[in-house]
C-alpha positions, 0 to 999 in steps of 0.5 A, a space after each residue: 626200111 632200115 631207118 624205120 627199124 632203127 627208129 623203132 627199136 630206139 623209141 618203142 621200148 620206153 613207150 611200151 613201158 609207159 603204156 604198161 605202167 598207165 594200163 596198171 594205173 587201175 582206179 584213177 588215171 592221170 591227165 593225158 596233158 600232164 603225162 605228155 608234159 612229164 615225158 618231155 620233162 624226162 627227155 629234157 632231164 638228159 641235159 642237166 644229167 649230161 652236164 654233171 657227168 662231163 664235170 664229174 667224169 671217171 678222172 674225177 674219182 679215185 675209184 670205179 665204184 664211186 664213179 659209178 654211184 655218184 658220177 653216173 647213177 646220182 647224176 641221172 637219178 638225181 636229175 630225174 628226182 629233182 623234177 619229179 619232186 618240184 614238178 609232179 609232187 606238187 600237182 593236185 593230180 598226184 592224189 594216190 600212191 600209184 601216181 608216184 610210180 606213174 610219174 616216176 616212170 614216165 620221167 625215166 622213160 623220157 630220159 631213157 628214150 633220149 639216151 637210147 636214141 644216142 646209143 642206138 644211132 651212135 653205133 653205126 652198123 650195130 643199131 639193131 643189136 645195140 637196140 635189142 641189147 638195151 631193150 632187155 638191159 639199160 631200159 628195164 633198169 631205168 624203168 625199175 629205178 622209176 618205179 621204186 623212186 615213185 613208190 616211195 614218193 607216193 608214200 611220201 605224198 600221201 603219208 607226209 613221210 620225210 624218210 620216204 623221200 630219202 628212200 626214193 633217191 637212195 634205192 634208185 641210185 644204189 640199183 643204178 650204181 650197182 648195175 653200172 659198177 659191175 659193168 664198168 669194173 669188168 665183172 660182166 653182164 651177169 652181175 648187172 642182170 642179177 641186180 636187174 632181176 632183183 629190182 624187177 622183183 621189188 618193182 612188181 611188188 611195189 606196183 601191186 602194193 600201190 594198186 591195193 592201197 589206192 583210195 579210189 579202189 572202192 569207188 
C-alpha cells in the first residue's frame, strides 16, 4: 500500500497537468500517438540535462546565481527546448498556437515525472512529504516554464517570428533560474514561490490568448 502511495504521489501530479492542458486544447486536439511519443521524449530529456549538469556543476561557476541560471536552468530548459524545436515544431500537426503549449508541457511533464521519481524514492522515509512538497513547487514550476516556452513557440510557428524562438528559451530559463537561485542561495522558499505565482499568472494568460487565437475556433 505504501509503495502504491509513493508511486502515486510521484507520477500523478505531472500526468494531471498534462490532462489539464489537453482538456484546454479546445478546438483541435493533438493526435494521441504523437502526444505519447512527446511524453517519452520528455522522459528521455533527463539524460542530456543530467550529463550537462554533471559537467557544469556548482564548482564550475564563480557564483551561485550563474550556476542556477546556466548550470541548472539552461541545462534543463535548453534540453527541453531542443527536442521541442527539432521534433514537435516540424510536425504538420503543430498547426495552431496552442499546440506549442501542448507539446512543451508534455515534454516538461515527462521530464518532471522522471525527476520526481528520483526525488521521491531517493528520500527514504520522506517519500510522501517530498512528493507533496514538489506537487506544489517544482512540478508547477516545470509546468509554467513549459507553458511559456510553448506560448512563444506557437507564435514562432504560426507567425514565423525569430524573436519568439529566442523568447521561448529565454523566459523559461529566467523563471527556472530565479526559482532555483532563491533556494540555493538560502533566501527561503517564499521568494521561489513568488516567482512561481508570477509565472503561473502569465501562464494562465498565455493559455487564454492562444485559445482565443486558434484558427479552428470558428469551425
